[in-house]
C-alpha positions as CSV (number, residue, x, y, z in Angstrom):
1,M,-39.9,18.8,-4.1
2,A,-37.3,19.6,-6.5
3,K,-33.4,17.5,-6.8
4,P,-30.6,19.4,-5.3
5,G,-28.1,20.0,-6.9
6,R,-27.8,20.2,-11.2
7,K,-30.0,19.1,-13.6
8,P,-28.1,15.6,-15.6
9,G,-26.6,16.3,-18.9
10,T,-25.5,20.3,-17.2
11,P,-21.6,20.0,-17.8
12,K,-19.7,21.3,-13.8
13,T,-18.6,24.2,-14.0
14,G,-16.8,26.5,-10.8
15,G,-14.3,24.5,-8.5
16,R,-11.1,23.7,-9.0
17,T,-9.6,22.6,-12.0
18,C,-8.4,18.5,-11.8
19,G,-4.2,17.5,-10.9
20,I,-4.0,21.2,-9.0
21,P,-2.8,20.1,-5.9
22,N,-4.0,22.0,-2.4
23,K,-2.2,24.6,-1.7
24,I,-1.6,24.5,2.0
25,P,-0.5,20.5,1.5
26,A,1.7,21.8,-1.3
27,K,3.7,24.3,1.7
28,V,4.4,21.9,4.3
29,K,5.8,19.6,1.2
30,E,8.3,22.1,0.5
31,A,8.7,22.5,4.5
32,I,9.4,19.1,5.4
33,E,11.7,18.9,1.6
34,S,13.6,21.7,3.0
35,A,14.3,20.5,6.2
36,F,15.4,17.0,4.8
37,T,18.2,19.0,2.8
38,T,19.4,20.6,6.5
39,V,20.0,17.3,8.7
40,G,21.3,15.5,5.8
41,G,19.6,13.7,2.9
42,E,20.8,11.0,2.2
43,E,22.8,10.5,4.9
44,Y,20.4,11.2,7.8
45,L,18.3,9.0,6.6
46,V,20.7,6.0,6.8
47,K,21.9,7.3,10.1
48,V,18.1,6.9,11.1
49,A,17.6,3.6,9.7
50,E,21.3,1.9,11.7
51,E,19.9,3.8,15.4
52,D,16.3,3.7,15.1
53,P,15.2,0.5,12.4
54,R,11.5,0.8,13.6
55,T,10.7,4.8,13.4
56,F,12.6,4.0,9.7
57,C,10.5,0.9,8.2
58,T,7.5,3.2,9.5
59,L,8.2,5.9,7.7
60,L,9.3,3.2,4.6
61,A,6.5,1.7,4.8
62,K,4.3,5.1,4.2
63,I,6.6,5.1,1.1
64,L,5.9,2.4,-1.4
65,P,3.1,0.8,-2.5
66,T,0.0,-0.6,-1.3
67,Q,-1.0,-3.1,-4.2
68,V,1.6,-4.7,-6.2
69,E,0.9,-5.6,-9.7
70,A,1.8,-9.5,-10.1
71,Q,0.4,-11.9,-12.5
72,V,1.8,-15.3,-12.4
73,V,2.8,-17.6,-15.1
74,Q,3.5,-20.7,-12.8
75,P,2.0,-22.2,-10.3
76,I,2.8,-21.2,-6.8
77,Q,2.7,-23.6,-3.6
78,Y,1.7,-22.5,-0.5
79,T,1.8,-23.9,2.7
80,I,0.0,-23.4,5.5
81,V,1.5,-24.6,9.1
82,T,-1.3,-24.2,12.3
83,G,0.2,-26.0,15.8
84,V,-2.9,-26.6,15.8
85,P,-5.0,-29.8,14.2
86,R,-7.8,-29.4,12.7
87,A,-10.3,-32.8,11.5
88,E,-9.3,-30.8,7.4
89,D,-5.7,-30.8,7.9
90,D,-4.4,-33.8,6.6
91,E,-2.6,-35.9,8.4
92,S,0.1,-34.3,10.3
93,G,-2.7,-32.4,12.1
94,V,-0.9,-29.2,11.3
95,E,-0.3,-28.7,8.0
96,T,-2.2,-27.4,4.5
97,S,-1.3,-27.3,1.3
98,Y,-3.2,-25.5,-1.6
99,T,-2.5,-24.1,-5.2
100,V,-2.5,-21.0,-7.2
101,M,-2.6,-21.9,-10.8
102,P,-2.1,-19.0,-13.5
103,N,-5.7,-18.7,-14.7
104,G,-6.9,-17.6,-10.6
105,Q,-8.0,-21.7,-10.2
106,I,-6.3,-22.3,-6.5
107,V,-6.7,-26.3,-6.5
């Protein structure tokens, strides 16, 4: 039985050109931008932030990047306080410390 699709090495033909946005989401985005301008733009967002911080923070979370690229240039010390004693914890029974070195090694 033949494998469906194009043969290996055959160039892709047809379909939408790479980088062209979907038409419907583009129209929805335009409508949202228009409504935003109508209700007051930045001043409206300030009002929402003051009157309903939970909604504002939800909106903020949707537009912030989900991943931050960073480079560690000096060791970072983390201390985890659990409040529950564990066998591997130090003498206080509730605290564990880790150091992340610039090369990514955890000590």
